[in-house]
N, C-alpha and C positions, 0 to 999 in steps of 0.2 A: 585846747581848753576843755575844762571839765563841763560836761553837758548840764543843762538845767532841768533834766527830767526828774520828776518826783519819785520815780521808781528806783533810782540809783541808791544803793545802800552803801554806807560809809562805816568802815570798821577801824577803830583806833587800836593800835598795838598797845597792850596794857603795861608795858615796861619801857624804860629808856632804851632806845635803839642806837646801834652804831651806824651813824649815817655816812660812814665811808663806804658802806655797801652800795652797790649799784643794782642793776636790774636783777641779776641772778641771786645776789645775796638777799635782797628784799623779798623776792619771789620765794626763796627758800624759807624765810621767816613766816610768810603767809601760809605756806603749805605745811610746815612742821609744827609751828607753835600755835597758830590760829586754827589749823586743820581746815582750811578753806581752799577753794580753787582760785589761784591768782588770775586765771583766765576767764572768770565768771562775769566780768564786767563791773564788779563792785570796786569801790575805792578803798584803799588801805592807807591809813595815816600813821606815820612814824615820827616821833619827836625824840631828840637826843637828851642826854642826861642834864645838860645845863638849860634845856628848854629854850634855846635861842635859834635852833634850826628845826625845820620840819620838812618831811618829804611825803608826797602822796603818790602811791603806785596805782596805776589804772590801766586796764586792758580796754582799748577803744574799738576793738573789733578787727583791727589790722595789725596791732602790735602793742607792746607795753609802753606806757608813758610814765615818766617821773617828773613831777612838779616839785620844785624845791623853793623854800623861802627861808631867808636868814633875817632875823630881826636886828636892827641897829641899836634899838633901845628896848628895854623891858624883856619879858619872857612870855612864852606861851603858857596857857593854863595847864596845870598838871592833870593828866588823864589817867594816872595810875595811883592807886591808893594802898595797895597791899601786894606783897609778893605772891605770885601764882594766880592772880586774878584773871578772869576771862576777858576776851575782847570787849571793848566798849562800842556799842552801836550808836552812831550819830546820824542826824538827818543832814541833808545837803546844806540846809540853812545853818545848822550848828557848825558844820565844817567851815563855812564861809566866815561866820562870826569868830571862830577860833583863830583862823588865819589872819583875821583883821586885828586880833589882839584882845578880844573880849574873853572874860572868864565865864565858864559854864558852871554856875553855882548850884542849880537845882539838883536835888537828889533824884527826883522823878521828872520825866518828860511831861511838860504841860501841854495838853491837847485842848483845842477849843471844844466847847460842849456842842453836842449835836442838837440842833434846833428842830423840834418836831411840833406839829400843830398842838399837841397836848401841853407842852411846856410853854407855848406862847399864850394859851388861854388861861393857864394856871396862875400867872403873875398878874395880880391886880393891885 
């Protein structure tokens, strides 16, 4: 199972992927197209052209794992917008939402504001 650590980075492959690929094929996509180390411990998300299937490649410290999901209805959100785009970085929460079928609509990641004593006293 994918760990719940907040330091885990998730990278989405920016184009439709051929999900007939297994461990070696997906590992090669990570190394050649994303130019990342597949054994770094990061998660790599791949979605096929019809957006009905997704695979997550993960190095858990002892070996590579592939998690696969096939939707019976609907489609995964499109993670690619243009040809030649770079990898899309997601949070672990965004990965979970995407695999549940939610659309990630925001153009920018929304982060909670940092609360400091100055901002608490400024609101009256």
